[in-house]
N, C-alpha and C positions, 0 to 999 in steps of 0.2 A: 551323830557326827563325832568322830574321835579324831583329835588332832595330836600328832606325835612329833616332838622336836626337843632336842637336848638343850637348845638355846632358850632361856626363859623369856627373853625380850621377844623373840619371834613367836613363841608359843602364846604369849599374852596378846600380841598384835592379831594373831589368827583368831584367838578366842573372842576377842572384842568384836572383830568384824563379822564373824559367823553368828555370834549372838545378836548383833544389831540387825541381821537379816532374818532372824527368827529361828535359827537352828538351835536345837538342844545340843549342847556341847559337853564333851568330856575330854580330858587331856591325859597325856602320859609323857614322860620325859626320857624314856629309854625303850628299846625294843621288847624286852621281856614284859614290861608293864603294859606295853601296847597289846601284846598277844593276850595277856590275861584280861584286860579291859574289853577287848573285842569279843572274847568268849563270854563275858558277862552281859555285855550290852547289845551285841548283835547290831552294830551300827549300819546305817544305809551307806555311809561313806567314811573314808579315812584319808586324811592328809598325812603323809609320811615323809619325815626328813630321810634322806637316803643315808647320809654319813652320820652315824651315831656310834658311840662306843659300845662294844659288846655285840649285841645282835643289830645289824644295820637294817635299813628300810627294805632292802631286797629280801632279806631273810623273813622279816615280818610279813611281807606281801606273799612270799612263797607259802608260809604256814597258814596264812588266812585263806588263800586260794585252795590249800589242801583240805581245809576243814569244810565239810558239806554244808554246815550251818552258817558259814561265813562266806562261802565261794561267790555269792552274788554281791558282796560288798563292793561298792565302787571305790577304787584306789587312785589316789593322786600322789606322785612323788614330788617332793619339794627338794630341789637339788642345785648345788652350785656347779655341777658337772653338766657340760653341754652335750656330750655325746655318749649316751648309754644304750643306744638302740640294740647293738649286738648282744650285750649282756642281758638286757631285758627280754630279748627273743629267746636266748638260751635258757633262761629261767621260766619261760612260758608266761611272761608278763607283758607281752606286746600290746595288750589292751589297756594297759595302765596309762593314765594321762601323766604328763610331766610338765612341771612348771619350774623354770629356771630362776634361781636367786640372782640378783635382787628381783623381787616380784611386786606386782601391784595387788594388794590384799583384796581390793574390791573386785578386780577381774578374776581372782582365784575363787571367791565367793560365787560369783556369777557362773563360772565354769562348773562348780560343784552342783549348784542349783539347777543348771541346764541338764545335768546327768541324773539327778535324783528327784527333781521336781519338788513337790510339796511334801514328800515323804520323809524329809529330814527332821 
């Protein structure tokens, strides 16, 4: 599991909740670090903040999907934006789950668990 958010409070909240559910967790605070970590770790799932400085979550997701070794990684966007459907379709990311901030961290953990099972 790779968690990516530029807000340290949100990142820590996510990390604690996923660890409590038994996930092995790695974190990144910006898009470039996320791409590098994903290439090293080959995570089953990634939770990505959409709005980050530099490389945003959409670009991270596009690059992950373009990498044959990472293409099966389950992606979840964490976003304050409520309507991104058209942009997600244009980028070929219609299959990515989206959770809107503010969010329930336990519900997010359950969503990811339902997608990746015990392979996390």
